[in-house]
C-alpha positions as CSV (number, residue, x, y, z in Angstrom):
1,M,-101.6,55.2,-78.6
2,S,-104.6,53.5,-80.3
3,E,-106.9,51.2,-78.4
4,R,-105.3,48.3,-80.3
5,S,-101.8,49.2,-79.2
6,L,-100.2,47.1,-76.6
7,S,-99.7,48.5,-73.1
8,S,-97.9,47.0,-70.1
9,A,-101.2,46.7,-68.3
10,W,-102.8,44.8,-71.2
11,L,-99.8,42.5,-71.5
12,S,-99.8,41.8,-67.7
13,S,-103.5,40.9,-67.9
14,W,-102.9,38.6,-70.9
15,A,-99.9,36.9,-69.4
16,S,-101.7,36.3,-66.1
17,L,-104.8,34.9,-67.8
18,V,-103.0,32.5,-70.1
19,S,-100.5,31.5,-67.5
20,G,-103.4,30.4,-65.2
21,V,-105.0,28.4,-68.1
22,L,-101.6,26.9,-68.9
23,D,-101.1,25.8,-65.3
24,E,-104.5,24.1,-65.3
25,M,-103.7,22.4,-68.7
26,T,-100.4,21.2,-67.4
27,E,-101.9,19.7,-64.2
28,E,-104.2,17.5,-66.2
29,F,-101.9,16.9,-69.1
30,E,-100.3,13.5,-68.2
31,R,-103.6,12.0,-67.1
32,K,-105.3,13.2,-70.3
33,H,-102.5,12.5,-72.8
34,G,-100.5,9.6,-71.2
35,F,-97.1,11.4,-71.0
36,P,-95.6,14.2,-69.0
37,P,-96.0,17.8,-70.3
38,G,-93.2,19.8,-71.7
39,A,-92.6,23.5,-71.0
40,N,-95.7,25.6,-71.2
41,Q,-95.2,29.1,-69.9
42,V,-95.3,32.8,-70.5
43,R,-92.0,34.0,-69.1
44,L,-91.9,37.6,-68.0
45,A,-89.1,39.8,-69.1
46,D,-86.0,40.1,-67.0
47,H,-83.4,42.9,-67.2
48,E,-81.6,41.2,-70.1
49,D,-84.8,40.8,-72.1
50,Q,-85.7,44.5,-71.5
51,E,-82.2,45.5,-72.8
52,A,-82.7,43.3,-75.9
53,A,-86.1,44.9,-76.4
54,H,-84.6,48.4,-76.4
55,A,-81.9,47.2,-78.8
56,L,-84.5,45.7,-81.1
57,G,-86.2,49.1,-81.3
58,R,-82.8,50.8,-81.9
59,D,-81.1,48.3,-84.2
60,A,-83.8,46.6,-86.2
61,P,-87.0,47.7,-88.0
62,A,-89.2,46.8,-85.0
63,A,-92.8,47.9,-84.7
64,V,-93.5,49.8,-81.5
65,D,-95.8,47.1,-80.2
66,L,-93.0,44.6,-80.6
67,V,-90.7,46.6,-78.3
68,T,-93.5,47.0,-75.8
69,F,-94.2,43.3,-75.9
70,Y,-90.5,42.3,-75.3
71,S,-90.2,44.9,-72.5
72,R,-92.8,43.0,-70.6
73,I,-92.7,39.4,-71.9
74,G,-89.4,37.5,-72.2
75,E,-90.7,34.5,-74.1
76,V,-93.7,32.3,-74.8
77,V,-93.3,28.6,-74.9
78,W,-96.3,26.4,-75.4
79,A,-94.8,23.1,-76.3
80,D,-97.9,21.0,-75.7
81,V,-100.5,23.2,-77.4
82,G,-101.1,21.5,-80.7
83,N,-97.7,21.2,-82.4
84,G,-96.4,24.0,-80.2
85,Y,-96.3,27.8,-80.3
86,F,-93.2,29.7,-79.5
87,I,-92.5,33.5,-79.4
88,H,-88.7,33.7,-79.2
89,P,-86.8,36.0,-76.8
90,A,-85.8,39.4,-78.2
91,R,-82.1,38.4,-78.2
92,D,-83.0,35.5,-80.5
93,V,-84.9,37.9,-82.8
94,L,-81.9,40.2,-82.8
95,G,-79.6,37.3,-83.6
96,Q,-81.8,36.1,-86.4
97,H,-81.9,39.6,-87.8
98,A,-78.1,40.1,-87.5
99,E,-77.3,36.8,-89.1
100,Y,-79.9,36.6,-91.9
101,G,-81.3,40.1,-92.2
102,P,-84.9,41.2,-92.4
103,V,-87.6,39.2,-94.1
104,R,-89.4,40.5,-97.2
105,V,-93.0,40.6,-96.2
106,A,-94.5,41.8,-99.6
107,A,-93.1,41.6,-103.1
108,R,-93.0,45.4,-103.5
109,Q,-91.7,46.1,-100.0
110,E,-88.2,46.5,-98.9
111,P,-87.2,43.7,-96.5
112,G,-88.3,44.7,-93.0
113,G,-89.9,41.8,-91.3
114,L,-88.6,40.2,-88.1
115,V,-88.9,36.5,-87.3
116,I,-90.4,36.5,-83.8
117,G,-91.5,32.9,-83.4
118,S,-92.5,29.6,-84.8
119,D,-94.8,26.7,-84.4
120,G,-93.8,23.1,-83.8
121,G,-94.4,22.3,-87.5
122,G,-91.5,24.5,-88.7
123,R,-93.4,27.5,-89.8
124,S,-92.2,30.9,-88.6
125,Y,-94.1,34.0,-87.5
126,V,-92.9,37.3,-88.9
127,V,-93.9,40.8,-87.8
128,G,-93.8,43.3,-90.7
129,P,-92.8,46.9,-90.5
130,D,-96.4,47.9,-90.2
131,G,-96.9,45.6,-87.1
132,A,-99.0,42.9,-89.0
133,V,-98.1,39.3,-88.1
134,H,-97.5,36.8,-90.9
135,R,-96.9,33.1,-90.9
136,T,-94.7,31.3,-93.5
137,R,-96.4,28.6,-95.5
138,T,-93.3,26.3,-95.3
139,A,-90.2,26.0,-93.0
140,S,-88.1,28.1,-95.4
141,L,-87.3,31.7,-94.9
142,D,-85.5,32.0,-98.3
143,E,-88.1,33.9,-100.3
144,P,-90.9,32.9,-98.0
145,E,-94.5,32.7,-98.9
146,L,-96.4,34.4,-96.1
147,D,-100.0,34.6,-95.0
148,T,-101.2,37.4,-92.8
149,V,-102.6,35.9,-89.6
150,A,-103.2,39.1,-87.6
151,D,-103.4,42.8,-88.2
152,D,-101.2,43.6,-85.2
153,L,-99.4,41.9,-82.3
154,R,-102.3,42.3,-79.9
155,Q,-104.7,40.5,-82.3
156,F,-102.0,37.7,-82.7
157,L,-101.8,37.3,-78.9
158,E,-105.6,37.2,-78.7
159,L,-105.6,34.5,-81.4
160,L,-103.0,32.5,-79.5
161,E,-105.2,32.8,-76.4
162,R,-108.2,31.4,-78.4
163,S,-106.0,28.6,-79.8
164,L,-105.1,27.6,-76.2
165,A,-108.8,27.6,-75.1
166,R,-109.8,25.6,-78.2
167,F,-107.0,23.1,-77.6
168,I,-108.1,22.6,-74.0
169,A,-111.7,22.2,-75.1
170,T,-111.3,20.0,-78.2
171,G,-107.7,18.9,-78.5
172,E,-107.3,21.0,-81.7
173,P,-105.6,24.4,-81.6
174,G,-107.2,25.7,-84.8
175,Y,-105.5,27.3,-87.8
176,L,-102.9,29.5,-86.2
């Protein structure tokens, strides 16, 4: 395992850190924004999530870190951070893959990307077979145009964490 690979310990630390920040943000949200907060949480994986994570590794072209992630984290819902950030549950990733197939990440590559999440603006996040995370430029997944936003899932989670911190400090989440 490389030092950039995800581990259960790193994921636990990340989830604990951002959950604490989300709790603080939520406590102040209505006073600051004038309306009640929506759902803002990192939900830890339950038994069903863990089974879906293993199925993802078995039935779809999932990068190893993605299986590790879903074995520990069930879902990320940050409805009030910018337009919102969402990492969908593994069972939704499997459903998307079963219904629509994998996403072509690069023109010369065989399709192999998995849609793992979205933002509140309709763009999707796709993990390629190499583990890199890409974002669609538009809401369409039919022949999507993708930009690479992170070299791996760990970097993507670190960028999400920075977006959360920036949002709390400035009201703007940044480019992610």
